[in-house]
N, C-alpha and C positions, 0 to 999 in steps of 0.2 A: 141305551147309551152305556158305554163301557166305564168301569170303575177306574179312575185315573189317580188313585192315591199313590201307587207305585208303578207308573207307566213304563212300558217298554218303548224306548226311543229309537227311531230309525233315522239316522242322519245321512241324507243322500247328497253326494257331492259329484257333479259332472266334472270330469277332468279332461282338459285339452292343452297339452304342452305346458304343464305346470310342475315340472320335476323339482324345481328349487323350493316351491311353496309347500309341497306335500308333507315333508317331515315336520317342520314347525307347526303346520296346521294340525297334524295328528297329535302333537304334544299339547297344543292349546285346547283341543277338544277333550283330551284325556283329563287335563287339569280342570276344565269346566265341569266335566261329569263328576269329578271328586267334590267340587265346590257345592254342587246341588244334590249330592248324595244319590246320584243315579246309579242304581245297582244293575239295571238291565238296559243295555244300549248296544247298538251296532252302527258301525261307520261303513256305509256302502260307497266305495269308490268306483265310479263308472268311467272307464277310460274310453273316451269318444274318439278313437283313432288317432291318438297322439303321435307326433312324428319325432319327439325327443325320447328321453328315457323315463317318461312318466310311468309307463307300465311296469318297468323294472322296479321303480321306487314303490309303486303300489304293492307289488309282490313282496318286497322287502318289509314293508310295514305289516303285511299280513303275516309273514314269518315271525315278526317280532311280537305281534299282538293278535294271534289267530282267534282268540275268544271274542274279539270285538270288531275286527276289520274283515270286510268282505270285498272282493274285487270282481268287477264285471268288465270284460273287455269287448267292445263292439268291433265288428269286422272292418269298419271304416268310419270316417267322420260324418255322422248323421246330423249333427247339430245339437244345441243345448236342450231343446224340447225333447228330442228322441232319447238323449242320455238321461234326462230326468224321468221320462216315462219308464225306461228300463229299470232305474233305481226304485221307482214307486212300485212297479210290478214285483220286484224282488223283496221289498220291505216287509218285515214281519211285525213291526212295532204297532203300539196303540196310537202313537203320535209320530207323524212323519215330518221331518224338518229338512228341507232342501237348503243348501248354501253353496256359495262359490268356493272354488279351490284357490283363489288368488290372494287369500289372507285379508281381503278388504272387509269381509264380514267378520264380526268379532264373535267367536264361540261362546264368550261369557254371556252373550245376550240370549243364548238358548234357554237359560233358566227363567227369564222373565216371560218368554213366549210360552213355555210350558205352564207357568203359573196362571197365565191368562186363559189357556185352554182349560185348566182345572176349574176356573170360575164359571165355565159353562159355554164358552165360545167354541165354535167348530173350526174356524180359520182365524189365525192371527197373522197379519201382514206386517213385515218390518218397514219402517219409514226412515230413510237415511236423511234426517233433517239437516245434518251438517255434512253434506256430501263432499268427499275429497276427490273430485274429478275436474277435468277441464270444463270451464264455464260455457264456452261457445259451442264446442263440438259434442259435449255430453250432457251438461246440465240444462241448457236451454231447450234442446230437442226433447229431453225427458219431461220438463215442465209442461211443454205444449202437449206431448203425448198423454201425460197423466190427466190433464184437463179434458182432452178429447175423450179418452176412455171413460172417465168418470161421468161426463155428460151423456155419452151415448148408452152406457150400460146401466146408469143409475146407481152404481156402487161407488161412492165418493171416497177415494183413497188418494193420499198424497204421492205414493211411490209404488206404482204397479211393477216397476222394473227391478225392485229389490228382490233378490233371490231368497234371502233369509225370511222364511215364513214357517208357520207350524199348522199342520192339518190333522184333524182326527182321521183315523184310518177309515171309518165307515163313510166319510164324505168322499175320500179319494177313490173308493170303489165305484163311484158313479162318474168319475172323470175319465175322459179319453182325450189324449193330446195329439195334435197334428200341427204342422206348420210351425208358427211361433206362439202357440197357444199357451205356453207355460206362464206367460206374464198375465194372462186373463183368468187364471185359475180362481182368484177370489170372486170375480163376477160370475163365472160358471158355477161356483159352489153356492153362491147366493141364489142362483136360479134353481139349484137342487134343494133349496130350503135351509142352507147353512146360516148360522149366526157368524157374521164377519166383523172383525174389529182391526184396529191398527195401533202399533206401538212404535215409539221412536227407538232406533237402535244405533249403535256406534258404527261409523264407517271410517275406514283407515286408508291411507294412501297405498298404492300398489308398491310392493318392494321388489318383486322379481318379474321378469318377462314384460310383455306388452299386452295391452287390452285387445280382446277379440271382438269388441263391439265398435261400431262406427255409424256414420250417417247412412250407410248403405242399407241398414236394417229398417229405416224409416218407411220405405215403400212396402216392405213385407208386413210391418206392423199395421199399416193402414189397411191393407187388404185383409189381414186377419181380423181387424176390428170390424170390418163390414160383415165378415162371416160370423163373428161373435154376436153382433147385433141381430142378425137373422136367426141364429140359434136361440138366443134369449127370447125373442119376441114371436117368431113364426115357425119354429122347428116342427111343431105338431100341427100347424095349420097354414101351410104354404099358400093355399088358395086365398087366404085373407090378404096377403101382400100382392100376389100376382093378379088376383081377381080385381082388387081395387084399382091397381094400375091399368088393368085392361078396360074396366068400365070408364075410367077417366079418359083413356085413349079413344074409346068409342064416342064419348061425349064430345071431345074435340073434333073427331072426324065427322060426327053428325052435324055439329055447328058449322063446320067448314063446308060441308055439302049443302046445307040449307042456304048459306050465304052465296054459294055458287049458283044455286037455282034461282035465288032472289035476284041476283045480278042479271041472269038470263031473262027473267020475266019482266023486270022493271027497268033495266038499263040496257037491254038488248046486247049483253056481253056474251060473246061466244064461249061456250064451255071449254072448248079445246084451247082457247087462248086465255084461260083463267087459272092462275096458280092455286086458287082455293080448292078446286076439284082434285088436284094432285095431293094437296095437303089432306083432304078428306080420305082419299084412298089409302094414303100412307098410314094415317092414324087408325083407320078401320082395320087394316091388315095387322097393324101392331097390336091393337086390342085383342084381336082373335088369337094371335100368337101368345100373348101374355096369359090369357085365360086357359089356353091349352097347356102352357107351362105349369100353371097352377094345378090343373087336373093331374098332370104327370107327377107333380110334386106330392099331391095327396096319395097317389098310388104308391110312390116310393116310401113315403112315411109309414103307410100301413104295412108294406112289405118289411121295412126295417124293424118295426116294433113286433109284429106278429111272428116273423121268422125266428127271432131270438127270444121270444116270450118276454120282451121288455115291457115295462109299464111307462106311462107318460107322467108318472108321479113318483115321489120317494117318500118313504115312511120314516119318521124320526123315532117314534117308539109306540108301543101299544100297551093297553091294560085291559085284560079280559080274563074271565074265568075259564077253567078247563071244562069243556062240556062233559067229560067222562067222570068228573069228580062228583 
């Protein structure tokens, strides 16, 4: 575990059409770094294919503060998860702190997140307890989504959607982001053995532009939640999920077949005029397909781990003597 007495902070900010927010955001982050006496930090601005002058503003901020500002420009709009992944890959800090570019996250909260990391936590997630968003279109879906994510992943957080979080670098090295996975990072980190906690943070009304989020994200979040549940529970043992479903399908098929035969023997019911035989065939074939999917999944898992020399575990730290001493 790295020494975090004087950590190098990497603040990762995905940017999409936020030209008006960027200058005051940079000023507030600079002031926040002075307040917490942060000597080493970097602000990574990831322009996610903005259509306004956001990139020009990012470049101007770099020219004004080249020792702290870094600019990454993506070729097109890939989405928030991809922009965050690009920033994480480029980050050099001991602690990585993602935040939104719209000024709704308060940079002064960075200090309390860093303090919590210093206490031994690996991930500190922001909780917008007093959220300044529309109730029906933003807050209600968020409450339902957070409850569903907490229940399915087993990591109970009030606010998975808050971008403002803090991660130890060594934890992020095990994370790979796809789809809308950035909101599930605390759950994925817990799966990797991280110590996760939550802190209340300030949330402010939007001053410039319009929100990039809406109800349209709900379907994508649900689909990614299914993926996360599979990754958390069965990523190294797919046969356990597909095999169990296959056996259950076989059991239903066997019971339906037995019922069809019983009706033929004792009620003189013609098999061809009996829907239970069709049900039996359907579930028997379904069970066979599920078990085959489980076998293919096992092969893919072994190929994935062995071809990249990846392990199915992560090590927090070790204590051992040097055998050469």
